[in-house]
Each structure stands twice: as structure tokens, then as C-alpha cells.
KEZA-402095 format. One record per residue (C-alpha): x, y, z. Coordinates in steps of 0.02 Angstrom, whole numbers, plus 32768, in hexadecimal, padded with zeros to 4 digits. Layout:
BEGIN
pt east=X; north=Y; up=Z .
...
This chain:
BEGIN
pt east=C78C; north=EE7A; up=4CB9 .
pt east=C80A; north=EDFE; up=4C71 .
pt east=C8BA; north=EDF4; up=4CB2 .
pt east=C8FC; north=EE38; up=4C0D .
pt east=C886; north=EECC; up=4C1E .
pt east=C8C3; north=EEE9; up=4CD0 .
pt east=C977; north=EEE7; up=4C94 .
pt east=C94C; north=EF67; up=4C0E .
pt east=C8EE; north=EFD4; up=4C89 .
pt east=C97E; north=EFE6; up=4D04 .
pt east=CA13; north=EFE1; up=4C8D .
pt east=CA96; north=F063; up=4CBC .
pt east=CABC; north=F0F6; up=4C4C .
pt east=CB78; north=F0F8; up=4C30 .
pt east=CBD2; north=F19D; up=4C1A .
pt east=CC70; north=F189; up=4BB1 .
pt east=CD05; north=F1FC; up=4BA0 .
pt east=CCFE; north=F25C; up=4AFC .
pt east=CDA8; north=F213; up=4ACD .
pt east=CD79; north=F15F; up=4AF8 .
pt east=CDB0; north=F0E9; up=4A6C .
pt east=CD4B; north=F052; up=4AA7 .
pt east=CC91; north=F037; up=4ABB .
pt east=CC3D; north=EFAC; up=4B1E .
pt east=CBFC; north=EF1D; up=4AB6 .
pt east=CB73; north=EEDC; up=4B27 .
pt east=CB25; north=EED6; up=4BD5 .
pt east=CB0C; north=EE29; up=4C1B .
pt east=CA87; north=EE2C; up=4CA4 .
pt east=CA61; north=EDBE; up=4D3A .
pt east=C9D0; north=EDDD; up=4DB1 .
pt east=C9E4; north=EDAF; up=4E69 .
pt east=C950; north=ED9F; up=4EDF .
pt east=C9B8; north=ED4E; up=4F67 .
pt east=CA70; north=ED56; up=4F99 .
pt east=CADF; north=ECF5; up=4F21 .
pt east=CB8B; north=ECF0; up=4ED1 .
pt east=CB9C; north=ED58; up=4E34 .
pt east=CBAF; north=ECE9; up=4D9A .
pt east=CC1F; north=ED67; up=4D43 .
pt east=CC86; north=EDB9; up=4DCD .
pt east=CCDF; north=ED8F; up=4E6F .
pt east=CC59; north=EDE4; up=4ED8 .
pt east=CBC5; north=EDA6; up=4F3D .
pt east=CB22; north=EDFF; up=4F19 .
pt east=CAA9; north=EE27; up=4FA7 .
pt east=CA0B; north=EE80; up=4F6D .
pt east=C9EB; north=EF1D; up=4FD2 .
pt east=C933; north=EF1A; up=4FA4 .
pt east=C8BF; north=EEAD; up=4F3E .
pt east=C943; north=EE7D; up=4EBE .
pt east=C9EA; north=EEAF; up=4E75 .
pt east=CA1B; north=EEB1; up=4DBE .
pt east=CAD2; north=EE91; up=4D9A .
pt east=CB0D; north=EED9; up=4CF4 .
pt east=CBAF; north=EE8B; up=4CB4 .
pt east=CBED; north=EF0C; up=4C36 .
pt east=CC60; north=EEBF; up=4BB5 .
pt east=CCDE; north=EF21; up=4B4E .
pt east=CD4B; north=EECA; up=4ACE .
pt east=CDD9; north=EF3E; up=4B03 .
pt east=CE15; north=EFB0; up=4B88 .
pt east=CEB5; north=F013; up=4B74 .
pt east=CF1A; north=EF92; up=4BD6 .
pt east=CEDD; north=EEED; up=4B8E .
pt east=CE69; north=EE8F; up=4B1B .
pt east=CDCD; north=EE5D; up=4B82 .
pt east=CD7B; north=EECD; up=4C01 .
pt east=CCE6; north=EEA1; up=4C6E .
pt east=CCA0; north=EF23; up=4CE5 .
pt east=CC05; north=EF1A; up=4D54 .
pt east=CB76; north=EF84; up=4D93 .
pt east=CAFA; north=EF49; up=4E17 .
pt east=CA50; north=EF9F; up=4E1E .
pt east=C9ED; north=EF7A; up=4EBD .
pt east=C932; north=EF92; up=4EAC .
pt east=C8B3; north=EFA8; up=4F38 .
pt east=C805; north=EF5E; up=4F4C .
pt east=C7B8; north=EFF8; up=4EFA .
pt east=C827; north=EFE9; up=4E61 .
pt east=C89A; north=F079; up=4E92 .
pt east=C957; north=F06E; up=4E89 .
pt east=C995; north=F06E; up=4F3B .
pt east=CA4F; north=F04E; up=4F22 .
pt east=CACC; north=F041; up=4E93 .
pt east=CB78; north=EFF3; up=4E9D .
pt east=CBFC; north=EFE4; up=4E15 .
pt east=CCA6; north=EF98; up=4DF8 .
pt east=CD44; north=EFFF; up=4E00 .
pt east=CDF3; north=EFB9; up=4DEA .
pt east=CDC9; north=EF11; up=4E36 .
pt east=CD5C; north=EF57; up=4EC1 .
pt east=CCA5; north=EF80; up=4ED7 .
pt east=CC6A; north=F02B; up=4F0E .
pt east=CBC9; north=F089; up=4F2E .
pt east=CB91; north=F100; up=4EA6 .
pt east=CB63; north=F198; up=4F0F .
pt east=CB59; north=F24F; up=4EE0 .
pt east=CB23; north=F285; up=4F8D .
pt east=CA7E; north=F232; up=4FB5 .
pt east=CAB5; north=F17E; up=4FAE .
pt east=CA8A; north=F16F; up=4EF5 .
pt east=CAD3; north=F1A3; up=4E4E .
pt east=CA83; north=F219; up=4DD3 .
pt east=C9FC; north=F1D1; up=4D63 .
pt east=C9E8; north=F1E0; up=4CA8 .
pt east=C92A; north=F1E0; up=4C9F .
pt east=C8B8; north=F26A; up=4CD5 .
pt east=C86A; north=F21B; up=4D70 .
pt east=C89B; north=F23A; up=4E23 .
pt east=C917; north=F1D3; up=4E82 .
pt east=C8F0; north=F1B9; up=4F39 .
pt east=C93E; north=F240; up=4FA5 .
pt east=C97F; north=F1F0; up=5043 .
pt east=C9C8; north=F28D; up=5092 .
pt east=C989; north=F2B4; up=5143 .
pt east=C935; north=F355; up=510C .
pt east=C8CE; north=F300; up=5088 .
pt east=C8A3; north=F24B; up=50B5 .
pt east=C86A; north=F1D8; up=5029 .
pt east=C7B5; north=F1E3; up=4FF8 .
pt east=C747; north=F153; up=5030 .
pt east=C744; north=F0C8; up=4FB3 .
pt east=C689; north=F0E4; up=4F9A .
pt east=C6AD; north=F18E; up=4F4A .
pt east=C71F; north=F13C; up=4ECC .
pt east=C6B3; north=F0A5; up=4EA7 .
pt east=C6CE; north=EFF2; up=4ED8 .
pt east=C71D; north=EFBD; up=4E32 .
pt east=C79C; north=F00B; up=4DBA .
pt east=C753; north=F09D; up=4D5C .
pt east=C789; north=F12B; up=4CEC .
pt east=C79F; north=F1A5; up=4D7D .
pt east=C832; north=F143; up=4DC3 .
pt east=C8E6; north=F164; up=4D90 .
pt east=C92B; north=F0BC; up=4D5D .
pt east=C9C7; north=F0DB; up=4CF3 .
pt east=CA5A; north=F109; up=4D64 .
pt east=CAE2; north=F173; up=4D15 .
pt east=CB8E; north=F124; up=4D25 .
pt east=CC2F; north=F176; up=4CEB .
pt east=CCAC; north=F0FF; up=4C99 .
pt east=CD61; north=F12B; up=4CB1 .
pt east=CDB7; north=F14D; up=4C0B .
pt east=CE11; north=F0B6; up=4BC5 .
pt east=CE05; north=F04E; up=4C64 .
pt east=CD47; north=F057; up=4C7E .
pt east=CD4B; north=F05A; up=4D3C .
pt east=CCAA; north=F0A9; up=4D7B .
pt east=CC89; north=F14F; up=4DD1 .
pt east=CBE8; north=F19E; up=4E0E .
pt east=CC2A; north=F247; up=4DD6 .
pt east=CCC6; north=F281; up=4D79 .
pt east=CCDC; north=F2FF; up=4E06 .
pt east=CD0C; north=F26D; up=4E76 .
pt east=CDAB; north=F252; up=4E10 .
pt east=CE3B; north=F2B0; up=4E60 .
pt east=CEC4; north=F308; up=4DFC .
pt east=CF39; north=F27A; up=4E2D .
pt east=CEBB; north=F1FC; up=4DE9 .
pt east=CEB2; north=F25D; up=4D47 .
pt east=CF6E; north=F268; up=4D34 .
pt east=CF82; north=F1AD; up=4D50 .
pt east=CEF8; north=F185; up=4CD4 .
pt east=CF43; north=F1F7; up=4C4F .
pt east=CFE7; north=F196; up=4C5F .
pt east=CF90; north=F0EC; up=4C56 .
pt east=CF32; north=F121; up=4BB9 .
pt east=CFCC; north=F164; up=4B60 .
pt east=D07B; north=F127; up=4B8D .
pt east=D047; north=F08B; up=4BED .
pt east=CFC9; north=F042; up=4B74 .
pt east=CFBE; north=EF88; up=4B52 .
pt east=D022; north=EF48; up=4BE4 .
pt east=CFBF; north=EEA6; up=4BF7 .
pt east=CF9E; north=EE6D; up=4B45 .
pt east=CF0D; north=EDF2; up=4B4A .
pt east=CEC2; north=EDE7; up=4BF8 .
pt east=CEC4; north=ED2F; up=4C29 .
pt east=CEAA; north=ED39; up=4CE5 .
pt east=CDEC; north=ED33; up=4CD6 .
pt east=CD70; north=ECA9; up=4D00 .
pt east=CD5D; north=EC83; up=4C47 .
pt east=CE18; north=EC86; up=4C2D .
pt east=CE39; north=EC19; up=4CC4 .
pt east=CDB8; north=EB9C; up=4C82 .
pt east=CE11; north=EB93; up=4BDA .
pt east=CD82; north=EBE1; up=4B79 .
pt east=CE01; north=EC4D; up=4B1D .
pt east=CEBD; north=EC5F; up=4B17 .
pt east=CF45; north=ECC3; up=4AC4 .
pt east=CFEF; north=ECA6; up=4A74 .
pt east=D087; north=ED13; up=4A8D .
pt east=D060; north=ED60; up=49E3 .
pt east=CFAD; north=ED84; up=4A1A .
pt east=CFEE; north=EDE3; up=4AB2 .
pt east=D068; north=EE46; up=4A47 .
pt east=CFE8; north=EE75; up=49C3 .
pt east=CF6B; north=EEA6; up=4A49 .
pt east=CFEC; north=EF1A; up=4A96 .
pt east=D00F; north=EF66; up=49EC .
pt east=CF56; north=EF88; up=49D2 .
pt east=CF47; north=EFDF; up=4A7A .
pt east=CFE5; north=F045; up=4A61 .
pt east=CF9C; north=F087; up=49C0 .
pt east=CEFB; north=F0B0; up=4A1E .
pt east=CF57; north=F116; up=4AA2 .
pt east=CF01; north=F1B8; up=4ACD .
pt east=CEF3; north=F242; up=4B4E .
pt east=CE4F; north=F241; up=4BAE .
pt east=CDE5; north=F2DC; up=4B9A .
pt east=CD8E; north=F2C9; up=4C43 .
pt east=CCF1; north=F307; up=4BED .
pt east=CC64; north=F28B; up=4BD7 .
pt east=CBD1; north=F262; up=4B68 .
pt east=CB4B; north=F1DD; up=4B7C .
pt east=CB66; north=F13A; up=4B20 .
pt east=CAEF; north=F142; up=4A8E .
pt east=CA7E; north=F0AC; up=4A79 .
pt east=CA79; north=F027; up=4AFE .
pt east=CAF4; north=EF9A; up=4AD6 .
pt east=CAB2; north=EEEB; up=4ABE .
pt east=CA55; north=EEB6; up=4B5B .
pt east=CA4C; north=EDFB; up=4B78 .
pt east=CA4E; north=ED7A; up=4C04 .
pt east=CAFD; north=ED60; up=4C47 .
pt east=CB0C; north=ECA9; up=4C0C .
pt east=CAF0; north=ECE2; up=4B58 .
pt east=CB76; north=ED69; up=4B65 .
pt east=CBEB; north=ECF2; up=4BC0 .
pt east=CBDE; north=EC78; up=4B2E .
pt east=CBFE; north=ED02; up=4AB0 .
pt east=CC99; north=ED4F; up=4AFF .
pt east=CD16; north=ECC6; up=4ACE .
pt east=CCD9; north=ECCF; up=4A1B .
pt east=CCF1; north=ED8B; up=4A19 .
pt east=CDA1; north=ED7B; up=4A5F .
pt east=CDCE; north=ECFA; up=49D9 .
pt east=CD88; north=ED6D; up=4953 .
pt east=CDE9; north=EE03; up=4996 .
pt east=CE8B; north=EDA0; up=4996 .
pt east=CE6E; north=ED60; up=48E6 .
pt east=CE4D; north=EE11; up=48AC .
pt east=CEEF; north=EE4E; up=48FB .
pt east=CF55; north=EDCD; up=489D .
pt east=CF04; north=EE00; up=47F9 .
pt east=CEFC; north=EEBC; up=4807 .
pt east=CF70; north=EEFC; up=488F .
pt east=D015; north=EF39; up=4844 .
pt east=D09E; north=EECF; up=4891 .
pt east=D140; north=EE76; up=4868 .
pt east=D11E; north=EDD3; up=480E .
pt east=D1CF; north=ED92; up=4829 .
pt east=D27B; north=EDC0; up=4868 .
pt east=D30F; north=ED7F; up=4805 .
pt east=D3AC; north=ED60; up=486C .
pt east=D45F; north=ED3D; up=4836 .
pt east=D4CC; north=ECCC; up=48A1 .
pt east=D588; north=ECF1; up=489B .
pt east=D5B2; north=ED88; up=4908 .
pt east=D4F8; north=EDA7; up=4919 .
pt east=D4D8; north=ED15; up=498D .
pt east=D57B; north=ECB3; up=498D .
pt east=D628; north=ECFA; up=49AF .
pt east=D688; north=ECC8; up=4913 .
pt east=D72E; north=ECD7; up=496F .
pt east=D6FD; north=EC43; up=49DC .
pt east=D6CD; north=EBCB; up=4950 .
pt east=D719; north=EB1D; up=4956 .
pt east=D716; north=EABE; up=48B0 .
pt east=D728; north=EA08; up=4881 .
pt east=D7D7; north=E9E4; up=4843 .
pt east=D7DE; north=EA00; up=4788 .
pt east=D72B; north=EA40; up=4782 .
pt east=D6CA; north=EAE3; up=4782 .
pt east=D64A; north=EA98; up=47F8 .
pt east=D64D; north=EAEB; up=48A3 .
pt east=D63C; north=EA76; up=4938 .
pt east=D61B; north=EAF8; up=49BD .
pt east=D62C; north=EBB2; up=49E2 .
pt east=D5FC; north=EC2C; up=4A6B .
pt east=D56B; north=ECA5; up=4A67 .
pt east=D58C; north=ED5E; up=4A63 .
pt east=D550; north=EDBD; up=4AFD .
pt east=D494; north=EDDB; up=4AFD .
pt east=D46C; north=ED66; up=4A6B .
pt east=D40D; north=ECE6; up=4AD0 .
pt east=D3A6; north=ED6A; up=4B29 .
pt east=D37E; north=EDBD; up=4A83 .
pt east=D339; north=ED1C; up=4A3B .
pt east=D2DB; north=ECF1; up=4ADB .
pt east=D28A; north=ED9C; up=4ADF .
pt east=D259; north=ED9A; up=4A28 .
pt east=D20E; north=ECED; up=4A3B .
pt east=D1B1; north=ED21; up=4AD9 .
pt east=D160; north=EDAC; up=4A73 .
pt east=D122; north=ED2F; up=49F3 .
pt east=D190; north=ED66; up=4963 .
pt east=D1AF; north=ECEE; up=48D3 .
pt east=D26C; north=ECD7; up=48CA .
pt east=D2C5; north=EC9D; up=482D .
pt east=D37F; north=EC72; up=482B .
pt east=D3CD; north=ECB6; up=478B .
pt east=D483; north=EC81; up=4789 .
pt east=D512; north=EC57; up=4712 .
pt east=D56F; north=EBB4; up=472C .
pt east=D555; north=EAF9; up=4745 .
pt east=D4B1; north=EAC7; up=4798 .
pt east=D50B; north=EA56; up=4812 .
pt east=D572; north=EAEA; up=4850 .
pt east=D4D9; north=EB4A; up=4889 .
pt east=D484; north=EAB0; up=48CD .
pt east=D51E; north=EA83; up=4933 .
pt east=D532; north=EB31; up=497C .
pt east=D47D; north=EB5B; up=499E .
pt east=D448; north=EAB0; up=49DE .
pt east=D4DB; north=EAB5; up=4A57 .
pt east=D494; north=EB57; up=4AA0 .
pt east=D3DE; north=EB1F; up=4A99 .
pt east=D3B1; north=EBA2; up=4A17 .
pt east=D391; north=EB3E; up=4978 .
pt east=D2D9; north=EB2A; up=49A0 .
pt east=D2C3; north=EBE4; up=49C3 .
pt east=D2B8; north=EBF5; up=4906 .
pt east=D21C; north=EBD2; up=48A1 .
pt east=D287; north=EBAC; up=4808 .
pt east=D33E; north=EBA0; up=47D8 .
pt east=D370; north=EBEB; up=4730 .
pt east=D424; north=EBB6; up=4712 .
pt east=D48E; north=EBD7; up=4679 .
pt east=D4C4; north=EB21; up=4667 .
pt east=D40D; north=EAF2; up=4650 .
pt east=D3DD; north=EB83; up=45DE .
pt east=D479; north=EB7D; up=4571 .
pt east=D4A3; north=EC36; up=457D .
pt east=D4E6; north=ECAE; up=4601 .
pt east=D4A4; north=ED54; up=463E .
pt east=D489; north=EDD6; up=45F8 .
pt east=D439; north=ED6B; up=4570 .
pt east=D37E; north=ED89; up=4571 .
pt east=D35D; north=ECCE; up=4570 .
pt east=D393; north=ECC5; up=4626 .
pt east=D316; north=ED4B; up=4657 .
pt east=D28C; north=ED07; up=45E9 .
pt east=D2A2; north=EC5E; up=463D .
pt east=D299; north=ECB2; up=46E8 .
pt east=D1FA; north=ED0E; up=46B7 .
pt east=D1AB; north=EC6E; up=4677 .
pt east=D1DA; north=EC10; up=4715 .
pt east=D17F; north=EC95; up=4779 .
pt east=D0E6; north=EC8B; up=470A .
pt east=D10C; north=ED35; up=46BE .
pt east=D130; north=ED7D; up=4611 .
pt east=D190; north=EE13; up=45D1 .
pt east=D0F2; north=EE78; up=45EF .
pt east=D114; north=EE5F; up=46A9 .
pt east=D1C8; north=EE9B; up=46B0 .
pt east=D18F; north=EF3C; up=4704 .
pt east=D166; north=EED4; up=479D .
pt east=D206; north=EE70; up=47AA .
pt east=D2AE; north=EE96; up=47FC .
pt east=D35B; north=EE51; up=47DA .
pt east=D3E5; north=EE5D; up=485D .
pt east=D497; north=EE2E; up=4833 .
pt east=D54E; north=EE5D; up=4843 .
pt east=D57A; north=EE65; up=478A .
pt east=D557; north=EF04; up=4729 .
pt east=D579; north=EEB8; up=467F .
pt east=D50C; north=EE1E; up=469C .
pt east=D489; north=EE38; up=4724 .
pt east=D469; north=EEF2; up=470E .
pt east=D47F; north=EEF8; up=4651 .
pt east=D40C; north=EE64; up=4634 .
pt east=D385; north=EEA6; up=46A8 .
pt east=D38B; north=EF55; up=465F .
pt east=D377; north=EF14; up=45AE .
pt east=D2CD; north=EECA; up=45DA .
pt east=D28D; north=EF51; up=464E .
pt east=D2AA; north=EEED; up=46ED .
pt east=D2D6; north=EF59; up=4783 .
pt east=D390; north=EF41; up=479E .
pt east=D3E7; north=EF45; up=4847 .
pt east=D4A5; north=EF40; up=484F .
pt east=D4EF; north=EEF4; up=48EC .
pt east=D5A0; north=EF37; up=4900 .
pt east=D5D1; north=EECE; up=4998 .
pt east=D664; north=EE7C; up=493D .
pt east=D6FA; north=EED1; up=48ED .
pt east=D71D; north=EE3F; up=4876 .
pt east=D6C4; north=EE98; up=47E7 .
pt east=D6B7; north=EF4B; up=47AF .
pt east=D63E; north=EFC3; up=47FF .
pt east=D647; north=F03B; up=476B .
pt east=D5C8; north=F026; up=46DD .
pt east=D61C; north=F017; up=4633 .
pt east=D58B; north=F071; up=45DF .
pt east=D4D5; north=F0A3; up=4602 .
pt east=D49A; north=EFEF; up=45E8 .
pt east=D4F6; north=EFC0; up=4688 .
pt east=D4B1; north=F04D; up=46F2 .
pt east=D449; north=EFFD; up=477D .
pt east=D3A2; north=F041; up=47B4 .
pt east=D3DA; north=F02E; up=4868 .
pt east=D480; north=F010; up=48C0 .
pt east=D493; north=EFBE; up=496A .
pt east=D52D; north=EF87; up=49CA .
pt east=D4E7; north=EEFA; up=4A34 .
pt east=D45D; north=EE76; up=4A28 .
pt east=D414; north=EEC2; up=4AC6 .
pt east=D3DD; north=EF59; up=4A5F .
pt east=D37E; north=EEF6; up=49DD .
pt east=D2DF; north=EEC5; up=4A38 .
pt east=D2BA; north=EF77; up=4A6C .
pt east=D2DA; north=EFB1; up=49BA .
pt east=D261; north=EF2E; up=4976 .
pt east=D1DC; north=EF65; up=49F4 .
pt east=D1F4; north=F01A; up=49BD .
pt east=D1EF; north=EFF2; up=4904 .
pt east=D157; north=EF83; up=4912 .
pt east=D0F9; north=F008; up=4973 .
pt east=D128; north=F085; up=48EC .
pt east=D0D6; north=F014; up=486A .
pt east=D030; north=F03D; up=48BC .
pt east=D03B; north=F0F3; up=488D .
pt east=D081; north=F0D3; up=47E1 .
pt east=D010; north=F048; up=47A3 .
pt east=CF7B; north=F03A; up=4816 .
pt east=CED5; north=F065; up=47C4 .
pt east=CE96; north=F112; up=47F2 .
pt east=CDF3; north=F0C4; up=482A .
pt east=CDCF; north=F015; up=4868 .
């Protein structure tokens, strides 16, 4: 029997929660006939019998991150019977045991009964090589969303179930792209801040409540030697990330005003006889807002009225000029907000068009310029009322902001909320 045939013969039968959004892509197998280090996990493998087959079960996703690799170890005796099964569970390895030292089996043969009352039959009664009478496909229950393994769902306590329900619903996507893996550590794949953010958005939209009822995984996933699967995983991650950028509803850019949105206009110091500002202080929370938006991988576009040198002086002084991917400034464009040319230039700088205004946001302190101009093009408008230098009362419906905040510290949370909401509004009903 070839090694591939052995791997097929003993492949575990996964039981998945009925609400499970993710299916395994492939099993990568390794056969051990002597103790050795696992090539795909942190564990050492010591065969309990003639040989052990390690199954590295790869999922593109779990509910906490992109990339998930779980393991099952099937130990096979000299007579071809399964004598022990271990499986991964939240970073550990545990015995799959429903009471006789073994899990249930999917096929119709008999598993050895090692209880004192019924000792195992002599190997001669079972045959000296694998045969159809032997049970060879252990049943393994995969925890919903997280894919940790259980020998039986009855082993999961009510506290376990409550914790899992929370992880699969309100706590989805905490890790983004999982990088702390052997492949990640080796640089076989990586992720940008945007990749992490879009991965979290995908998982938030996939949030669910486990049913704690299970059905067998239909059709065995791809079964291949571990080196082949190991080589494929980075390509799959790259493809998943590329797909997220193309299809996952998300903000393509955030447009940000400067005066009394980032800079306190009351503190501006100008060159004598000039409108060019030399320096000014930041308003409270502005730096943290930009840092947090940048850390999430957002594309930031400065959209401001005034001389270019003013904004360069002020923002370079505070180390914030380079936080922006582009600087759309009225002196360069030849018009002021709310003229559509300012916003068209900002869209173009972000690689967007007017068809993308639904996934852009404008934050500013001026109802007649920032809010009015954004509203006219269908850009989500956010009015920051931190300063009292300008009116807080819209002159007409064109100046009515979509959202109103009082401090920059509120903006990042609002953007997170709005971007998550895009999932439900624009995400395709089926992937």
C-alpha cells in the first residue's frame, strides 16, 4: 500500500457545527515510523505502534484570523488497527477518547475495545494487515469557528459553549492575518495594516452563533503530502488578500480637513504680511486619531483650503505630513471647498472615482465647505464641532452632516462602525 493510500485509509472524519462558515481546504499528511519533530507543528511525534500519520488540516479562515492549521495524529498498530488518536486543541494536544481510549469511528468496522471486561482480540483474528473489517476513520469534532478538536461534543462544558459563542459573535476577527506561524516567521507570507483591517471586516461579517449540532464534512478535502500543502498555503493567503481588496466593502479613502480638525486655528502664527502659517498647535486627540487611522491601513487624503506651505509648515512640524497619502490643497487646485473639483482631485489621488463616493468619508469643521461639498457628491460627511470659531448650525439641508462628533477621539471608533456597516449594506449575499 502506498503512503498516499495509507493517508487516505486513516484520514479523520471531521464533524462540523451546522453554523460553521468555514470549511477545511486540505489535509497535509506526514507518516512517522520513528520518533521525529513534526514538520508542520511545534510537537514531537512518537509512534505508539507501527506508524503514525499526522494530518495537518488547513483552513483559509477561522473566526479569529486568516490562516488556521490544526492537527490530528492517528497511531496505527502492527495489525493495521488504530490504537490511539490525538488532536490539537487551542495550542495543546489531547487524546481523543470517548471512554475506551479511542474516539468513535466513521466506518462500519470494529475499533479495538481495550476495557478490562473485553480485552482486545488477538491480532490473528483481525488479520496481520489492514483490511475492511478494521475501523480506520476516527471521528473528530471541530469546534465551531475556532476548529479546536473534541472527541465528543458532550465534552464541551456550558462554560466552554458560552465562551465560544462570544468568540464567534462579538469577538470575531481579533487577530487579522495570523503571522506568528512557521511560514509567517520564515517570511513566506506577510500582511499590511490594510490586510489586517480587511481580514477583520470579513470575519465580522461572518459572525455567527454556534448551533452545537454537528454534521460530517461531506467529501474528503484535498489530501496531499505536507510539503505540497506547505508550498500552497502562502499562495492561498496572497489570493485571499487580493480578493479582499477587490470585493470586500471597505473605505477606499478618508478625507481630512486641517484647520480646527487637526490644527487649533487660534494658535496659528503667520509670517508678517503673509497668509502663510509658520506653526500652530494640534487640537487634543488629533495626533492619536491620525496614528490610529494609519495603523489600520486607511488611505488618508488631506483636503484643505489655503496655501500649500501653510499646511506643510504645520504638519511637518508635528511629524504628520507623511501620514497622508496625498495632499489636496486649494492653492494647487485653484478652487476652495465646497467646489467639486477639490473632492474630485481627492478621489483621483486615492485611485477612486465618483462611483466610489459611497466608500469615502470627509471629516471637517466647516459645515458650508467640508460638509456641503461632501454631501453634494455622496461622500459620508462627519462634522467635528470641537471649535466655536464657526457656526454649528446648518444653513440648509445641504449642510446637514451625516454624523456629528465633538472630538477627534470619537472619529476612529465611528469609522470602524461605519466600515463594518458597509458589510451588511454592500456585501454580496453569497461569496
